[in-house]
PDB file of N, CA, C and O in Angstrom:
ATOM      1  N   MET A   1      21.261 115.040 -55.290  1.00  0.00           N
ATOM      2  CA  MET A   1      20.642 114.001 -56.075  1.00  0.00           C
ATOM      3  C   MET A   1      20.231 112.827 -55.173  1.00  0.00           C
ATOM      4  O   MET A   1      19.112 112.325 -55.280  1.00  0.00           O
ATOM      5  N   LEU A   2      21.128 112.395 -54.295  1.00  0.00           N
ATOM      6  CA  LEU A   2      20.782 111.282 -53.399  1.00  0.00           C
ATOM      7  C   LEU A   2      19.643 111.651 -52.468  1.00  0.00           C
ATOM      8  O   LEU A   2      18.783 110.826 -52.159  1.00  0.00           O
ATOM      9  N   LEU A   3      19.646 112.914 -52.020  1.00  0.00           N
ATOM     10  CA  LEU A   3      18.569 113.377 -51.146  1.00  0.00           C
ATOM     11  C   LEU A   3      17.230 113.356 -51.888  1.00  0.00           C
ATOM     12  O   LEU A   3      16.227 112.891 -51.348  1.00  0.00           O
ATOM     13  N   SER A   4      17.216 113.855 -53.114  1.00  0.00           N
ATOM     14  CA  SER A   4      15.964 113.915 -53.873  1.00  0.00           C
ATOM     15  C   SER A   4      15.422 112.528 -54.213  1.00  0.00           C
ATOM     16  O   SER A   4      14.217 112.359 -54.398  1.00  0.00           O
ATOM     17  N   LYS A   5      16.309 111.539 -54.293  1.00  0.00           N
ATOM     18  CA  LYS A   5      15.873 110.168 -54.579  1.00  0.00           C
ATOM     19  C   LYS A   5      15.559 109.383 -53.301  1.00  0.00           C
ATOM     20  O   LYS A   5      15.138 108.228 -53.369  1.00  0.00           O
ATOM     21  N   GLY A   6      15.765 110.013 -52.133  1.00  0.00           N
ATOM     22  CA  GLY A   6      15.467 109.350 -50.873  1.00  0.00           C
ATOM     23  C   GLY A   6      16.528 108.362 -50.428  1.00  0.00           C
ATOM     24  O   GLY A   6      16.272 107.508 -49.579  1.00  0.00           O
ATOM     25  N   ASN A   7      17.729 108.476 -51.003  1.00  0.00           N
ATOM     26  CA  ASN A   7      18.806 107.539 -50.659  1.00  0.00           C
ATOM     27  C   ASN A   7      19.717 108.038 -49.551  1.00  0.00           C
ATOM     28  O   ASN A   7      20.625 107.326 -49.121  1.00  0.00           O
ATOM     29  N   ILE A   8      19.480 109.256 -49.087  1.00  0.00           N
ATOM     30  CA  ILE A   8      20.309 109.843 -48.038  1.00  0.00           C
ATOM     31  C   ILE A   8      19.432 110.837 -47.269  1.00  0.00           C
ATOM     32  O   ILE A   8      18.480 111.387 -47.822  1.00  0.00           O
ATOM     33  N   THR A   9      19.753 111.060 -46.012  1.00  0.00           N
ATOM     34  CA  THR A   9      18.963 111.995 -45.206  1.00  0.00           C
ATOM     35  C   THR A   9      19.712 113.314 -45.032  1.00  0.00           C
ATOM     36  O   THR A   9      20.925 113.381 -45.230  1.00  0.00           O
ATOM     37  N   ARG A  10      18.973 114.365 -44.658  1.00  0.00           N
ATOM     38  CA  ARG A  10      19.606 115.661 -44.387  1.00  0.00           C
ATOM     39  C   ARG A  10      20.584 115.544 -43.212  1.00  0.00           C
ATOM     40  O   ARG A  10      21.626 116.199 -43.198  1.00  0.00           O
ATOM     41  N   GLU A  11      20.245 114.718 -42.246  1.00  0.00           N
ATOM     42  CA  GLU A  11      21.125 114.526 -41.082  1.00  0.00           C
ATOM     43  C   GLU A  11      22.453 113.929 -41.521  1.00  0.00           C
ATOM     44  O   GLU A  11      23.508 114.374 -41.067  1.00  0.00           O
ATOM     45  N   LEU A  12      22.421 112.937 -42.388  1.00  0.00           N
ATOM     46  CA  LEU A  12      23.673 112.331 -42.866  1.00  0.00           C
ATOM     47  C   LEU A  12      24.484 113.341 -43.679  1.00  0.00           C
ATOM     48  O   LEU A  12      25.711 113.370 -43.582  1.00  0.00           O
ATOM     49  N   ILE A  13      23.820 114.152 -44.464  1.00  0.00           N
ATOM     50  CA  ILE A  13      24.518 115.202 -45.217  1.00  0.00           C
ATOM     51  C   ILE A  13      25.193 116.170 -44.253  1.00  0.00           C
ATOM     52  O   ILE A  13      26.335 116.569 -44.477  1.00  0.00           O
ATOM     53  N   ARG A  14      24.501 116.550 -43.184  1.00  0.00           N
ATOM     54  CA  ARG A  14      25.072 117.458 -42.183  1.00  0.00           C
ATOM     55  C   ARG A  14      26.314 116.840 -41.544  1.00  0.00           C
ATOM     56  O   ARG A  14      27.327 117.517 -41.363  1.00  0.00           O
ATOM     57  N   ILE A  15      26.234 115.561 -41.205  1.00  0.00           N
ATOM     58  CA  ILE A  15      27.371 114.863 -40.601  1.00  0.00           C
ATOM     59  C   ILE A  15      28.544 114.804 -41.573  1.00  0.00           C
ATOM     60  O   ILE A  15      29.682 115.086 -41.196  1.00  0.00           O
ATOM     61  N   MET A  16      28.269 114.441 -42.816  1.00  0.00           N
ATOM     62  CA  MET A  16      29.338 114.314 -43.810  1.00  0.00           C
ATOM     63  C   MET A  16      29.987 115.660 -44.126  1.00  0.00           C
ATOM     64  O   MET A  16      31.178 115.717 -44.432  1.00  0.00           O
ATOM     65  N   ASP A  17      29.218 116.736 -44.054  1.00  0.00           N
ATOM     66  CA  ASP A  17      29.785 118.073 -44.267  1.00  0.00           C
ATOM     67  C   ASP A  17      30.829 118.427 -43.217  1.00  0.00           C
ATOM     68  O   ASP A  17      31.710 119.248 -43.475  1.00  0.00           O
ATOM     69  N   GLY A  18      30.743 117.823 -42.042  1.00  0.00           N
ATOM     70  CA  GLY A  18      31.700 118.092 -40.982  1.00  0.00           C
ATOM     71  C   GLY A  18      32.962 117.246 -41.048  1.00  0.00           C
ATOM     72  O   GLY A  18      33.897 117.475 -40.281  1.00  0.00           O
ATOM     73  N   TRP A  19      33.003 116.272 -41.951  1.00  0.00           N
ATOM     74  CA  TRP A  19      34.180 115.414 -42.064  1.00  0.00           C
ATOM     75  C   TRP A  19      35.353 116.177 -42.647  1.00  0.00           C
ATOM     76  O   TRP A  19      35.186 117.008 -43.539  1.00  0.00           O
ATOM     77  N   GLN A  20      36.538 115.890 -42.138  1.00  0.00           N
ATOM     78  CA  GLN A  20      37.754 116.488 -42.693  1.00  0.00           C
ATOM     79  C   GLN A  20      38.159 115.702 -43.931  1.00  0.00           C
ATOM     80  O   GLN A  20      38.187 114.471 -43.907  1.00  0.00           O
ATOM     81  N   HIS A  21      38.470 116.404 -45.004  1.00  0.00           N
ATOM     82  CA  HIS A  21      38.845 115.745 -46.255  1.00  0.00           C
ATOM     83  C   HIS A  21      40.205 115.083 -46.113  1.00  0.00           C
ATOM     84  O   HIS A  21      41.141 115.694 -45.596  1.00  0.00           O
ATOM     85  N   SER A  22      40.324 113.842 -46.565  1.00  0.00           N
ATOM     86  CA  SER A  22      41.572 113.085 -46.443  1.00  0.00           C
ATOM     87  C   SER A  22      42.520 113.317 -47.607  1.00  0.00           C
ATOM     88  O   SER A  22      43.616 112.756 -47.627  1.00  0.00           O
ATOM     89  N   SER A  23      42.124 114.127 -48.571  1.00  0.00           N
ATOM     90  CA  SER A  23      42.890 114.400 -49.784  1.00  0.00           C
ATOM     91  C   SER A  23      42.833 113.251 -50.770  1.00  0.00           C
ATOM     92  O   SER A  23      43.524 113.291 -51.789  1.00  0.00           O
ATOM     93  N   PHE A  24      42.051 112.250 -50.510  1.00  0.00           N
ATOM     94  CA  PHE A  24      41.886 111.127 -51.434  1.00  0.00           C
ATOM     95  C   PHE A  24      40.796 111.474 -52.426  1.00  0.00           C
ATOM     96  O   PHE A  24      39.729 111.946 -52.033  1.00  0.00           O
ATOM     97  N   ASN A  25      41.046 111.247 -53.713  1.00  0.00           N
ATOM     98  CA  ASN A  25      40.042 111.481 -54.742  1.00  0.00           C
ATOM     99  C   ASN A  25      39.883 110.254 -55.624  1.00  0.00           C
ATOM    100  O   ASN A  25      40.753 109.385 -55.676  1.00  0.00           O
ATOM    101  N   VAL A  26      38.786 110.205 -56.294  1.00  0.00           N
ATOM    102  CA  VAL A  26      38.533 109.171 -57.291  1.00  0.00           C
ATOM    103  C   VAL A  26      38.218 109.880 -58.597  1.00  0.00           C
ATOM    104  O   VAL A  26      37.381 110.782 -58.629  1.00  0.00           O
ATOM    105  N   PHE A  27      38.880 109.478 -59.675  1.00  0.00           N
ATOM    106  CA  PHE A  27      38.640 110.077 -60.985  1.00  0.00           C
ATOM    107  C   PHE A  27      37.372 109.477 -61.566  1.00  0.00           C
ATOM    108  O   PHE A  27      37.245 108.257 -61.661  1.00  0.00           O
ATOM    109  N   CYS A  28      36.450 110.317 -61.948  1.00  0.00           N
ATOM    110  CA  CYS A  28      35.184 109.856 -62.509  1.00  0.00           C
ATOM    111  C   CYS A  28      34.968 110.432 -63.906  1.00  0.00           C
ATOM    112  O   CYS A  28      33.830 110.641 -64.325  1.00  0.00           O
ATOM    113  N   GLY A  29      36.047 110.686 -64.617  1.00  0.00           N
ATOM    114  CA  GLY A  29      35.940 111.276 -65.945  1.00  0.00           C
ATOM    115  C   GLY A  29      35.866 110.213 -67.026  1.00  0.00           C
ATOM    116  O   GLY A  29      35.502 109.063 -66.781  1.00  0.00           O
ATOM    117  N   GLU A  30      36.219 110.635 -68.215  1.00  0.00           N
ATOM    118  CA  GLU A  30      36.180 109.744 -69.368  1.00  0.00           C
ATOM    119  C   GLU A  30      37.229 108.645 -69.250  1.00  0.00           C
ATOM    120  O   GLU A  30      38.281 108.840 -68.643  1.00  0.00           O
ATOM    121  N   ARG A  31      36.936 107.516 -69.824  1.00  0.00           N
ATOM    122  CA  ARG A  31      37.850 106.386 -69.826  1.00  0.00           C
ATOM    123  C   ARG A  31      39.107 106.735 -70.615  1.00  0.00           C
ATOM    124  O   ARG A  31      39.035 107.406 -71.645  1.00  0.00           O
ATOM    125  N   ILE A  32      40.256 106.277 -70.128  1.00  0.00           N
ATOM    126  CA  ILE A  32      41.512 106.486 -70.836  1.00  0.00           C
ATOM    127  C   ILE A  32      41.790 105.231 -71.668  1.00  0.00           C
ATOM    128  O   ILE A  32      41.879 104.125 -71.137  1.00  0.00           O
ATOM    129  N   HIS A  33      41.921 105.423 -72.956  1.00  0.00           N
ATOM    130  CA  HIS A  33      42.171 104.304 -73.862  1.00  0.00           C
ATOM    131  C   HIS A  33      43.674 104.084 -74.028  1.00  0.00           C
ATOM    132  O   HIS A  33      44.442 105.045 -73.978  1.00  0.00           O
ATOM    133  N   PRO A  34      44.109 102.833 -74.224  1.00  0.00           N
ATOM    134  CA  PRO A  34      45.537 102.519 -74.315  1.00  0.00           C
ATOM    135  C   PRO A  34      46.291 103.298 -75.387  1.00  0.00           C
ATOM    136  O   PRO A  34      47.497 103.500 -75.244  1.00  0.00           O
ATOM    137  N   ARG A  35      45.647 103.732 -76.428  1.00  0.00           N
ATOM    138  CA  ARG A  35      46.341 104.452 -77.506  1.00  0.00           C
ATOM    139  C   ARG A  35      46.517 105.940 -77.209  1.00  0.00           C
ATOM    140  O   ARG A  35      47.178 106.642 -77.974  1.00  0.00           O
ATOM    141  N   GLU A  36      45.944 106.425 -76.126  1.00  0.00           N
ATOM    142  CA  GLU A  36      46.084 107.832 -75.740  1.00  0.00           C
ATOM    143  C   GLU A  36      47.356 107.988 -74.904  1.00  0.00           C
ATOM    144  O   GLU A  36      47.323 107.983 -73.674  1.00  0.00           O
ATOM    145  N   LYS A  37      48.476 108.125 -75.616  1.00  0.00           N
ATOM    146  CA  LYS A  37      49.787 108.087 -74.976  1.00  0.00           C
ATOM    147  C   LYS A  37      49.939 109.131 -73.855  1.00  0.00           C
ATOM    148  O   LYS A  37      50.394 108.792 -72.763  1.00  0.00           O
ATOM    149  N   ARG A  38      49.568 110.375 -74.109  1.00  0.00           N
ATOM    150  CA  ARG A  38      49.742 111.427 -73.099  1.00  0.00           C
ATOM    151  C   ARG A  38      48.900 111.149 -71.864  1.00  0.00           C
ATOM    152  O   ARG A  38      49.367 111.343 -70.742  1.00  0.00           O
ATOM    153  N   SER A  39      47.676 110.703 -72.053  1.00  0.00           N
ATOM    154  CA  SER A  39      46.811 110.378 -70.916  1.00  0.00           C
ATOM    155  C   SER A  39      47.383 109.212 -70.118  1.00  0.00           C
ATOM    156  O   SER A  39      47.342 109.220 -68.888  1.00  0.00           O
ATOM    157  N   MET A  40      47.913 108.212 -70.811  1.00  0.00           N
ATOM    158  CA  MET A  40      48.515 107.058 -70.130  1.00  0.00           C
ATOM    159  C   MET A  40      49.759 107.490 -69.336  1.00  0.00           C
ATOM    160  O   MET A  40      49.991 106.999 -68.231  1.00  0.00           O
ATOM    161  N   GLU A  41      50.550 108.400 -69.896  1.00  0.00           N
ATOM    162  CA  GLU A  41      51.742 108.890 -69.200  1.00  0.00           C
ATOM    163  C   GLU A  41      51.355 109.654 -67.930  1.00  0.00           C
ATOM    164  O   GLU A  41      51.983 109.484 -66.885  1.00  0.00           O
ATOM    165  N   ARG A  42      50.335 110.484 -68.024  1.00  0.00           N
ATOM    166  CA  ARG A  42      49.877 111.230 -66.840  1.00  0.00           C
ATOM    167  C   ARG A  42      49.350 110.278 -65.766  1.00  0.00           C
ATOM    168  O   ARG A  42      49.607 110.473 -64.578  1.00  0.00           O
ATOM    169  N   LEU A  43      48.614 109.253 -66.186  1.00  0.00           N
ATOM    170  CA  LEU A  43      48.101 108.270 -65.239  1.00  0.00           C
ATOM    171  C   LEU A  43      49.248 107.514 -64.570  1.00  0.00           C
ATOM    172  O   LEU A  43      49.234 107.312 -63.356  1.00  0.00           O
ATOM    173  N   ALA A  44      50.241 107.095 -65.360  1.00  0.00           N
ATOM    174  CA  ALA A  44      51.389 106.377 -64.801  1.00  0.00           C
ATOM    175  C   ALA A  44      52.145 107.253 -63.807  1.00  0.00           C
ATOM    176  O   ALA A  44      52.555 106.771 -62.750  1.00  0.00           O
ATOM    177  N   ALA A  45      52.337 108.534 -64.128  1.00  0.00           N
ATOM    178  CA  ALA A  45      53.032 109.446 -63.214  1.00  0.00           C
ATOM    179  C   ALA A  45      52.256 109.583 -61.904  1.00  0.00           C
ATOM    180  O   ALA A  45      52.856 109.648 -60.831  1.00  0.00           O
ATOM    181  N   TYR A  46      50.950 109.627 -61.988  1.00  0.00           N
ATOM    182  CA  TYR A  46      50.117 109.723 -60.792  1.00  0.00           C
ATOM    183  C   TYR A  46      50.237 108.460 -59.937  1.00  0.00           C
ATOM    184  O   TYR A  46      50.319 108.539 -58.711  1.00  0.00           O
ATOM    185  N   LEU A  47      50.247 107.311 -60.583  1.00  0.00           N
ATOM    186  CA  LEU A  47      50.286 106.043 -59.844  1.00  0.00           C
ATOM    187  C   LEU A  47      51.602 105.811 -59.122  1.00  0.00           C
ATOM    188  O   LEU A  47      51.619 105.180 -58.065  1.00  0.00           O
ATOM    189  N   ILE A  48      52.712 106.311 -59.674  1.00  0.00           N
ATOM    190  CA  ILE A  48      54.008 106.040 -59.050  1.00  0.00           C
ATOM    191  C   ILE A  48      54.451 107.132 -58.082  1.00  0.00           C
ATOM    192  O   ILE A  48      55.521 107.025 -57.483  1.00  0.00           O
ATOM    193  N   ARG A  49      53.649 108.176 -57.921  1.00  0.00           N
ATOM    194  CA  ARG A  49      54.033 109.238 -56.997  1.00  0.00           C
ATOM    195  C   ARG A  49      53.984 108.716 -55.559  1.00  0.00           C
ATOM    196  O   ARG A  49      53.303 107.738 -55.254  1.00  0.00           O
ATOM    197  N   ALA A  50      54.711 109.385 -54.710  1.00  0.00           N
ATOM    198  CA  ALA A  50      54.715 108.997 -53.295  1.00  0.00           C
ATOM    199  C   ALA A  50      53.334 109.216 -52.698  1.00  0.00           C
ATOM    200  O   ALA A  50      52.679 110.221 -52.975  1.00  0.00           O
ATOM    201  N   SER A  51      52.900 108.274 -51.882  1.00  0.00           N
ATOM    202  CA  SER A  51      51.573 108.393 -51.267  1.00  0.00           C
ATOM    203  C   SER A  51      51.614 109.190 -49.960  1.00  0.00           C
ATOM    204  O   SER A  51      50.584 109.384 -49.315  1.00  0.00           O
ATOM    205  N   PHE A  52      52.809 109.649 -49.574  1.00  0.00           N
ATOM    206  CA  PHE A  52      52.948 110.463 -48.380  1.00  0.00           C
ATOM    207  C   PHE A  52      54.116 111.423 -48.598  1.00  0.00           C
ATOM    208  O   PHE A  52      54.964 111.185 -49.457  1.00  0.00           O
ATOM    209  N   SER A  53      54.159 112.478 -47.841  1.00  0.00           N
ATOM    210  CA  SER A  53      55.181 113.503 -47.987  1.00  0.00           C
ATOM    211  C   SER A  53      56.441 113.137 -47.215  1.00  0.00           C
ATOM    212  O   SER A  53      56.394 112.871 -46.014  1.00  0.00           O
ATOM    213  N   GLN A  54      57.559 113.128 -47.917  1.00  0.00           N
ATOM    214  CA  GLN A  54      58.836 112.867 -47.245  1.00  0.00           C
ATOM    215  C   GLN A  54      59.228 114.029 -46.341  1.00  0.00           C
ATOM    216  O   GLN A  54      60.048 113.862 -45.439  1.00  0.00           O
ATOM    217  N   GLU A  55      58.654 115.196 -46.573  1.00  0.00           N
ATOM    218  CA  GLU A  55      58.931 116.350 -45.724  1.00  0.00           C
ATOM    219  C   GLU A  55      58.435 116.121 -44.296  1.00  0.00           C
ATOM    220  O   GLU A  55      58.897 116.787 -43.370  1.00  0.00           O
ATOM    221  N   HIS A  56      57.514 115.203 -44.113  1.00  0.00           N
ATOM    222  CA  HIS A  56      56.946 114.927 -42.792  1.00  0.00           C
ATOM    223  C   HIS A  56      57.607 113.717 -42.129  1.00  0.00           C
ATOM    224  O   HIS A  56      57.134 113.230 -41.102  1.00  0.00           O
ATOM    225  N   MET A  57      58.706 113.236 -42.723  1.00  0.00           N
ATOM    226  CA  MET A  57      59.404 112.067 -42.191  1.00  0.00           C
ATOM    227  C   MET A  57      60.748 112.465 -41.590  1.00  0.00           C
ATOM    228  O   MET A  57      61.446 113.333 -42.115  1.00  0.00           O
ATOM    229  N   ASP A  58      61.092 111.825 -40.497  1.00  0.00           N
ATOM    230  CA  ASP A  58      62.417 111.975 -39.886  1.00  0.00           C
ATOM    231  C   ASP A  58      62.962 110.579 -39.637  1.00  0.00           C
ATOM    232  O   ASP A  58      62.259 109.708 -39.125  1.00  0.00           O
ATOM    233  N   TYR A  59      64.228 110.373 -40.005  1.00  0.00           N
ATOM    234  CA  TYR A  59      64.873 109.080 -39.769  1.00  0.00           C
ATOM    235  C   TYR A  59      66.002 109.285 -38.775  1.00  0.00           C
ATOM    236  O   TYR A  59      66.896 110.103 -38.991  1.00  0.00           O
ATOM    237  N   LEU A  60      65.950 108.536 -37.686  1.00  0.00           N
ATOM    238  CA  LEU A  60      67.013 108.594 -36.684  1.00  0.00           C
ATOM    239  C   LEU A  60      67.888 107.365 -36.840  1.00  0.00           C
ATOM    240  O   LEU A  60      67.499 106.259 -36.465  1.00  0.00           O
ATOM    241  N   LEU A  61      69.069 107.568 -37.394  1.00  0.00           N
ATOM    242  CA  LEU A  61      69.991 106.474 -37.689  1.00  0.00           C
ATOM    243  C   LEU A  61      70.354 105.675 -36.444  1.00  0.00           C
ATOM    244  O   LEU A  61      70.357 104.445 -36.471  1.00  0.00           O
ATOM    245  N   GLU A  62      70.661 106.373 -35.352  1.00  0.00           N
ATOM    246  CA  GLU A  62      71.078 105.677 -34.123  1.00  0.00           C
ATOM    247  C   GLU A  62      69.973 104.789 -33.545  1.00  0.00           C
ATOM    248  O   GLU A  62      70.260 103.831 -32.828  1.00  0.00           O
ATOM    249  N   GLU A  63      68.717 105.104 -33.853  1.00  0.00           N
ATOM    250  CA  GLU A  63      67.593 104.285 -33.386  1.00  0.00           C
ATOM    251  C   GLU A  63      67.053 103.377 -34.486  1.00  0.00           C
ATOM    252  O   GLU A  63      66.249 102.483 -34.220  1.00  0.00           O
ATOM    253  N   ALA A  64      67.498 103.609 -35.730  1.00  0.00           N
ATOM    254  CA  ALA A  64      66.972 102.897 -36.903  1.00  0.00           C
ATOM    255  C   ALA A  64      65.441 102.999 -36.916  1.00  0.00           C
ATOM    256  O   ALA A  64      64.729 102.011 -37.093  1.00  0.00           O
ATOM    257  N   THR A  65      64.968 104.231 -36.720  1.00  0.00           N
ATOM    258  CA  THR A  65      63.541 104.481 -36.586  1.00  0.00           C
ATOM    259  C   THR A  65      63.106 105.619 -37.498  1.00  0.00           C
ATOM    260  O   THR A  65      63.812 106.616 -37.652  1.00  0.00           O
ATOM    261  N   VAL A  66      61.936 105.454 -38.097  1.00  0.00           N
ATOM    262  CA  VAL A  66      61.336 106.510 -38.913  1.00  0.00           C
ATOM    263  C   VAL A  66      60.154 107.082 -38.139  1.00  0.00           C
ATOM    264  O   VAL A  66      59.306 106.342 -37.642  1.00  0.00           O
ATOM    265  N   TYR A  67      60.110 108.403 -38.045  1.00  0.00           N
ATOM    266  CA  TYR A  67      58.980 109.102 -37.439  1.00  0.00           C
ATOM    267  C   TYR A  67      58.247 109.838 -38.561  1.00  0.00           C
ATOM    268  O   TYR A  67      58.860 110.578 -39.330  1.00  0.00           O
ATOM    269  N   TYR A  68      56.952 109.632 -38.647  1.00  0.00           N
ATOM    270  CA  TYR A  68      56.141 110.284 -39.667  1.00  0.00           C
ATOM    271  C   TYR A  68      55.035 111.069 -38.984  1.00  0.00           C
ATOM    272  O   TYR A  68      54.247 110.510 -38.222  1.00  0.00           O
ATOM    273  N   THR A  69      54.977 112.369 -39.259  1.00  0.00           N
ATOM    274  CA  THR A  69      53.945 113.224 -38.686  1.00  0.00           C
ATOM    275  C   THR A  69      53.169 113.893 -39.814  1.00  0.00           C
ATOM    276  O   THR A  69      53.667 114.844 -40.417  1.00  0.00           O
ATOM    277  N   PRO A  70      51.962 113.418 -40.113  1.00  0.00           N
ATOM    278  CA  PRO A  70      51.148 114.070 -41.144  1.00  0.00           C
ATOM    279  C   PRO A  70      50.840 115.509 -40.750  1.00  0.00           C
ATOM    280  O   PRO A  70      50.780 115.830 -39.563  1.00  0.00           O
ATOM    281  N   LYS A  71      50.644 116.383 -41.746  1.00  0.00           N
ATOM    282  CA  LYS A  71      50.423 117.795 -41.435  1.00  0.00           C
ATOM    283  C   LYS A  71      49.141 118.030 -40.654  1.00  0.00           C
ATOM    284  O   LYS A  71      49.011 119.058 -39.990  1.00  0.00           O
ATOM    285  N   THR A  72      48.188 117.103 -40.717  1.00  0.00           N
ATOM    286  CA  THR A  72      46.927 117.280 -39.990  1.00  0.00           C
ATOM    287  C   THR A  72      46.921 116.573 -38.642  1.00  0.00           C
ATOM    288  O   THR A  72      45.926 116.623 -37.919  1.00  0.00           O
ATOM    289  N   ALA A  73      48.036 115.908 -38.296  1.00  0.00           N
ATOM    290  CA  ALA A  73      48.066 115.136 -37.042  1.00  0.00           C
ATOM    291  C   ALA A  73      48.821 115.888 -35.955  1.00  0.00           C
ATOM    292  O   ALA A  73      49.638 116.764 -36.236  1.00  0.00           O
ATOM    293  N   THR A  74      48.538 115.537 -34.737  1.00  0.00           N
ATOM    294  CA  THR A  74      49.255 116.124 -33.607  1.00  0.00           C
ATOM    295  C   THR A  74      50.266 115.145 -33.026  1.00  0.00           C
ATOM    296  O   THR A  74      51.076 115.523 -32.180  1.00  0.00           O
ATOM    297  N   THR A  75      50.228 113.897 -33.468  1.00  0.00           N
ATOM    298  CA  THR A  75      51.173 112.891 -33.002  1.00  0.00           C
ATOM    299  C   THR A  75      51.866 112.255 -34.204  1.00  0.00           C
ATOM    300  O   THR A  75      51.381 112.328 -35.333  1.00  0.00           O
ATOM    301  N   SER A  76      53.009 111.632 -33.934  1.00  0.00           N
ATOM    302  CA  SER A  76      53.786 110.967 -34.984  1.00  0.00           C
ATOM    303  C   SER A  76      53.535 109.478 -34.973  1.00  0.00           C
ATOM    304  O   SER A  76      53.171 108.896 -33.951  1.00  0.00           O
ATOM    305  N   TYR A  77      53.738 108.875 -36.125  1.00  0.00           N
ATOM    306  CA  TYR A  77      53.730 107.429 -36.248  1.00  0.00           C
ATOM    307  C   TYR A  77      55.171 106.969 -36.211  1.00  0.00           C
ATOM    308  O   TYR A  77      56.041 107.618 -36.792  1.00  0.00           O
ATOM    309  N   VAL A  78      55.436 105.870 -35.543  1.00  0.00           N
ATOM    310  CA  VAL A  78      56.797 105.377 -35.369  1.00  0.00           C
ATOM    311  C   VAL A  78      56.926 104.042 -36.093  1.00  0.00           C
ATOM    312  O   VAL A  78      56.111 103.139 -35.905  1.00  0.00           O
ATOM    313  N   TYR A  79      57.971 103.930 -36.932  1.00  0.00           N
ATOM    314  CA  TYR A  79      58.238 102.692 -37.672  1.00  0.00           C
ATOM    315  C   TYR A  79      59.652 102.260 -37.373  1.00  0.00           C
ATOM    316  O   TYR A  79      60.604 103.006 -37.602  1.00  0.00           O
ATOM    317  N   ARG A  80      59.791 101.030 -36.850  1.00  0.00           N
ATOM    318  CA  ARG A  80      61.121 100.489 -36.508  1.00  0.00           C
ATOM    319  C   ARG A  80      61.442  99.321 -37.387  1.00  0.00           C
ATOM    320  O   ARG A  80      62.513  98.728 -37.258  1.00  0.00           O
TER     321      ARG A  80
END
């Protein structure tokens, strides 16, 4: 659609096709109304979920350091 309207080029589409997906999504569906209890519960559960996997974390007590290695990374992040 953007290509047909002249808002994007084929080259940019080619470049974007090569990007690795970050697993981030945006919901573009119907609006959730406050009286839709089940929809509100699902949204709340989504919002409070962990934004990263604890399976990829290691805590070293003697160093008081957290090491986090995302599954797509080759190096760890260090938090002291």
